[in-house]
Structure formats: structure tokens, C-alpha cells
C-alpha positions as a printed Julia matrix, in Angstrom:
316×3 Matrix{Float64}:
  47.6   -17.51  -95.29
  47.31  -19.73  -92.25
  47.31  -16.83  -89.74
  44.67  -14.87  -91.55
  41.21  -14.76  -89.79
  38.44  -15.17  -92.2
  35.05  -13.61  -91.55
  33.63  -17.04  -90.73
  36.32  -17.64  -88.12
  35.67  -14.23  -86.57
  31.97  -15.03  -86.34
  32.74  -18.35  -84.61
  35.06  -16.69  -82.09
  32.44  -14.04  -81.34
  29.82  -16.74  -80.77
  32.13  -18.59  -78.34
  32.85  -15.42  -76.32
  29.14  -14.67  -76.25
  28.35  -18.1   -74.9
  31.05  -17.75  -72.25
  29.63  -14.35  -71.2
  26.11  -15.71  -70.94
  27.38  -18.69  -68.95
  29.24  -16.41  -66.55
  26.19  -14.18  -66.16
  23.98  -17.2   -65.43
  26.46  -18.45  -62.86
  26.4   -15.04  -61.19
  22.62  -15.08  -61.01
  22.67  -18.59  -59.6
  25.2   -17.54  -56.96
  23.02  -14.58  -55.94
  20.03  -16.9   -55.59
  21.87  -19.35  -53.37
  22.98  -16.52  -51.09
  19.37  -15.66  -50.25
  19.14  -18.07  -47.26
  22.18  -16.36  -45.76
  20.49  -13.01  -46.14
  17.29  -14.49  -44.67
  19.19  -15.88  -41.7
  20.72  -12.49  -41.07
  17.29  -10.93  -41.27
  15.76  -13.37  -38.78
  18.41  -12.69  -36.14
  16.74   -9.45  -34.95
  13.47  -11.38  -34.7
  15.04  -13.44  -31.91
  16.08  -10.23  -30.12
  12.59   -8.79  -30.47
  11.12  -11.95  -28.97
  13.44  -11.64  -25.99
  12.42   -8.05  -25.29
   9.03   -8.82  -23.67
  10.73  -11.42  -21.49
  13.2    -8.85  -20.26
  10.41   -6.38  -19.65
   8.47   -8.98  -17.68
  11.54   -9.68  -15.57
  12.08   -6.05  -14.69
   8.35   -5.55  -14.08
   8.35   -7.87  -11.06
  10.16   -5.57   -8.6
   8.2    -2.61   -9.98
   4.91   -4.37   -9.22
   6.09   -5.2    -5.71
   7.17   -1.61   -5.1
   3.84   -0.3    -6.37
   1.96   -2.63   -4.06
   4.03   -1.59   -1.07
   3.93    2.11   -1.91
   0.6     3.03   -3.53
   0.69    6.11   -5.73
  -1.22    9.05   -4.22
  -4.37   10.19   -6.0
  -3.32   13.82   -6.01
  -0.01   15.62   -6.21
   1.26   18.6    -4.29
   1.64   20.57   -7.51
  -2.13   20.54   -7.91
  -2.51   22.34   -4.58
  -3.44   19.14   -2.81
  -1.95   17.44    0.21
  -1.0    13.79    0.59
  -1.57   12.57    4.17
  -0.34    9.1     5.13
  -2.87    8.29    7.83
  -3.42    5.49   10.34
  -6.22    3.22    9.13
  -8.23    3.74   12.31
  -9.05    7.25   11.02
 -10.9     5.79    8.02
 -14.3     6.75    9.42
 -13.43   10.35   10.26
 -11.18   11.13    7.29
 -13.95   12.32    4.9
 -15.17   14.83    7.48
 -11.62   15.99    8.19
 -10.97   16.45    4.48
 -14.12   18.49    4.0
 -13.39   20.58    7.09
  -9.86   21.34    5.91
 -11.09   22.54    2.52
 -13.7    24.73    4.21
 -11.04   26.25    6.45
  -8.52   26.7     3.62
 -10.44   27.14    0.33
  -8.57   25.87   -2.69
  -6.68   23.21   -0.76
  -7.6    19.55   -0.58
  -6.19   16.53    1.18
  -6.07   12.9     0.07
  -5.64   10.25    2.75
  -3.58    7.12    2.19
  -5.09    4.95    4.93
  -3.17    1.91    6.16
  -1.72    0.37    9.29
   0.94    2.67   10.73
   3.52   -0.09   10.37
   2.73   -0.24    6.63
   2.87    3.55    6.27
   6.32    3.57    7.86
   7.54    0.95    5.39
   6.06    2.84    2.44
   7.8     6.07    3.47
  11.09    4.27    3.99
  10.72    2.75    0.51
  10.42    6.2    -1.07
   6.68    6.82   -1.24
   5.79   10.52   -1.38
   3.85   12.06    1.5
   3.39   15.55    2.91
   1.99   14.6     6.31
   2.03   11.53    8.55
  -0.71   10.75   11.07
   0.56    7.85   13.15
  -1.23    5.68   15.71
   2.05    4.66   17.32
   4.79    6.68   18.97
   7.13    3.78   18.32
   6.85    4.19   14.55
   6.81    7.99   14.75
  10.01    8.0    16.77
  11.62    5.53   14.36
  10.9     7.76   11.35
  12.07   10.79   13.29
  15.38    9.13   14.14
  15.76    8.09   10.48
  15.48   11.78    9.5
  12.19   11.52    7.57
  10.24   14.04    9.68
  10.5    17.76   10.34
  11.31   17.38   14.02
   9.59   20.48   15.38
   6.41   19.59   13.46
   5.84   16.35   15.42
   2.8    17.01   17.63
   0.4    14.93   19.71
  -2.93   14.86   17.86
  -5.4    12.82   19.96
  -5.83    9.58   21.89
  -7.98    6.47   21.61
  -9.04    3.55   23.82
  -9.56   -0.12   22.98
 -13.05   -1.61   22.95
 -14.57   -5.02   22.15
 -17.16   -5.09   19.37
 -19.65   -7.9    18.6
 -21.87   -8.58   15.58
 -25.24   -6.89   15.82
 -27.03  -10.21   16.48
 -24.32  -11.42   18.9
 -24.59  -15.12   17.98
 -22.11  -16.2    20.67
 -24.26  -14.52   23.37
 -21.26  -12.64   24.79
 -22.36  -10.52   27.74
 -19.07   -9.62   29.39
 -15.31   -9.7    28.95
 -15.28  -12.97   30.87
 -17.24  -14.6    28.03
 -14.37  -14.07   25.59
 -12.78  -17.16   27.11
 -15.83  -19.39   26.54
 -15.19  -22.49   24.4
 -16.01  -22.01   20.72
 -15.89  -18.2    20.73
 -14.12  -16.82   17.64
 -12.08  -13.64   18.16
 -10.33  -11.31   15.72
  -7.34   -9.22   16.75
  -4.74   -7.14   14.96
  -1.22   -8.46   14.69
   1.23   -7.24   17.3
   3.04   -5.14   14.67
  -0.14   -3.08   14.25
  -0.6    -0.36   16.9
  -4.05   -1.59   17.95
  -2.59   -5.1    18.21
   0.0    -3.88   20.71
  -2.74   -2.01   22.58
  -4.93   -5.11   22.64
  -2.2    -7.36   24.03
  -1.4    -4.86   26.79
  -5.08   -4.54   27.66
  -5.61   -8.31   27.87
  -2.56   -8.63   30.12
  -3.87   -5.85   32.37
  -7.32   -7.44   32.57
  -5.8   -10.81   33.49
  -3.73   -9.28   36.27
  -6.48   -7.15   37.75
  -9.6    -9.26   37.33
  -9.79  -12.43   35.23
  -6.59  -14.38   35.81
  -4.09  -16.21   33.65
  -6.46  -19.03   32.67
  -8.85  -16.46   31.19
  -5.99  -14.87   29.29
  -4.83  -18.21   27.89
  -8.35  -19.24   26.89
  -9.01  -15.86   25.26
  -5.88  -16.12   23.14
  -6.75  -19.69   22.19
 -10.04  -18.33   20.8
  -8.27  -15.92   18.43
  -8.85  -17.23   14.9
  -7.32  -14.38   12.91
  -4.67  -11.68   13.31
  -5.29   -8.79   10.9
  -2.87   -6.23    9.46
  -5.07   -3.2    10.12
  -7.68   -2.11   12.64
 -10.53   -1.7    10.1
  -9.88   -5.27    8.93
 -10.74   -6.53   12.41
 -13.97   -4.52   12.36
 -14.85   -5.96    8.95
 -14.49   -9.52   10.24
 -16.97   -8.7    13.01
 -19.47   -6.86   10.81
 -19.53   -9.77    8.35
 -20.17  -12.23   11.19
 -16.99  -14.17   10.47
 -16.01  -13.84   14.14
 -17.91  -13.38   17.4
 -15.81  -10.52   18.78
 -13.0    -8.18   17.85
 -10.69   -5.74   19.6
 -10.74   -2.32   17.93
 -10.57    1.34   18.91
 -13.48    3.19   20.48
 -13.49    5.5    17.43
 -14.34    2.65   15.05
 -17.4     1.7    17.08
 -18.51    5.34   17.31
 -18.05    5.96   13.57
 -20.06    2.88   12.54
 -23.67    3.19   11.45
 -26.18    2.58   14.22
 -26.97   -1.11   14.63
 -23.73   -2.34   13.06
 -22.21   -3.63   16.29
 -22.81   -4.31   19.93
 -19.93   -3.4    22.24
 -18.3    -4.17   25.57
 -16.29   -1.41   27.16
 -12.99   -2.03   28.91
 -12.34   -0.28   32.24
 -10.02    2.72   31.88
  -7.7     1.39   34.58
  -6.95   -1.69   32.44
  -7.23   -0.07   29.05
  -4.42    1.1    26.79
  -4.49    4.77   25.85
  -3.21    4.98   22.27
  -1.57    8.29   21.39
  -1.72    9.61   17.82
   0.81   12.05   16.42
   0.93   14.28   13.35
   4.08   15.4    11.55
   5.29   16.96    8.31
   7.61   14.96    6.06
  10.99   16.5     5.18
  10.54   15.5     1.55
   7.26   17.43    1.24
   7.31   19.98   -1.57
   4.19   21.58   -0.12
   5.23   22.41    3.43
   3.14   25.57    3.65
  -0.09   23.67    2.97
   1.11   20.81    5.19
   1.52   23.32    8.02
  -2.01   24.62    7.4
  -3.37   21.09    7.57
  -1.56   20.41   10.83
  -2.93   23.67   12.27
  -6.43   22.65   11.23
  -6.09   19.2    12.81
  -4.95   20.76   16.08
  -7.57   23.52   15.99
 -10.82   23.51   17.97
 -12.75   22.54   14.84
 -10.42   19.67   13.93
 -10.34   18.35   17.5
 -14.12   18.5    17.76
 -14.44   16.48   14.55
 -12.13   13.82   16.0
 -14.17   13.82   19.22
 -17.41   13.36   17.27
 -15.93   10.11   15.9
 -14.83    8.7    19.23
 -11.28   10.03   19.53
 -10.24   11.86   22.68
  -8.92   15.38   21.95
  -5.48   16.01   23.32
């Protein structure tokens, strides 16, 4: 019969279906292989994101670095029983002795000094830097922080005073013998910028000296000899000690604290001089107010005041 499938026909049909199945399977494998680049592309996409991550981190690191520079992290923390004192740079010479004296008076407590120009300390505090105590060389900056609500008002006390002095390198290459010589041609002078407390004191003193003794021409010539304006009082002293300048205006305390033979000096008459007043205060943000109060008491005590006097400050 025509419709009857013989065994040979069945075998042929089976072979055809088998070939079709193998062909389909091969096509499927080929399709899977060609899809690999798509999968690879999808896999490489995160690699682009990973590469962008360091760039983003670098971008956000810029303001962090600036903030760190402006507001240096204290060495110690209040939780370790230590005190952080933001201190006018002109106390650099006396600060080790004050720290040792405080620990002797209050065993178990230590103080770390962040020493900088008072104008810089003010900016650091306003930018969120942590401090327990402020020792300021300028009532202007103290009053500003007080009005901005950073200080415990009844803790603000007068600490000591300081006068301006002129220091010269030990070998005095410019042969300066008197204040009048500061106006000599070729003399190189270092001063602090007017934003720095000692800079303000220096400008007032020069004006007073011009009015009382030396005249306007001397004042003009003296200013024309200024070759650098520094951002802290110790920086002025460093310029002199290194011989980079012939004279510098600093505080009496810096000259007194220096090792013997470091500088020569020229005193400025009291009637023309500027009496700089230092204050001490506790910060409202301090988490260690009890120890801060102890430190303030020590600084105002007979022992603390004598230590300041030994380094050229005038006890209040």
C-alpha cells in the first residue's frame, strides 16, 4: 500500500529529524557564542564607574584638605584628660614651661598648645576647630569671638601684657645703633602684617615715635625699608635670627625667651610703646570645662604669672 511506512522509510525520517535537531542545537550554540560581546560590554560598564570613583574622591578631598590646613587637628583630646589651648604664637617660648607647671599643679592633666597668630586662631575656631581654651594677644579678636557666642563670657580674663621691641641679628651687619638707624638706606626690616596683633602694635608704635621724636620722613623711610610682612610674631623673629633681615619688630617676651647671643635689641620708650593685652577664656564648645577652669586658674595664679614674667611678659 502507498500509505504504508516501510522500515527503511522510517529510518530515513528519523535520520532527517536527527539532522534537523543537531542543526538547531548548533545554531543555538552559535547564538550563545555571538552574545558573549554583549555580556562583556555589560561587564565592562562597572569598570567605568570604578574608574570614576577616585576622581570623585579627589574632588571631594580638596575642601577637606583646605579645612585641615586652616584648622589643624589637636594632638590630644579632652577625653584623654588633656586640654587643647589655642594660644597666641608669641607664647611659643614660654608654652613648654607653662605646660609642665600646669601638670605639676594638677597631676594627671596635660595641655597641648596650638600656637598661631591670634587672627588665625579666630578663623580656625569660627571654622569649627575644637578648643577648650583661647589665649589671645588681641582684645579685638577676643571681643569678636565673644560677640559671636564662642566664649564663656564670665571666663574672659586679662592674662598679662607685652611691649614691642626691635631685635637685630647677633652680628648686626647693618650696624644699627638706634631707632633712628631703621630709616637708613639699604636697611632690611621685617614686620608682622597689620592683621596680626603685633603688627597692629608695631604700626601704632612707629606712628607714636614719629610724632614724638623722629618725624614723618623717618616714618616713611622706615616703612620703605620693610621687605616682608609676616603672619605671626615668631616668623618675624626667625627672619632676624637667620640674618635674612637687619631688624624686626617683635614682643619683649620673644627677645627674653631666646637663647643668649641670638639677638641684639633696641628698646622702645614706654611713652611711645604699645602695651599689648593678652586675655584667656574658655570655649563654650569645650567638653572639658572643669579642667579648662583649672588651667585658667593656674595661668592667673602666682606661679603661672611668675612663669610668664620669667619669659618677658608683664603680669597683670
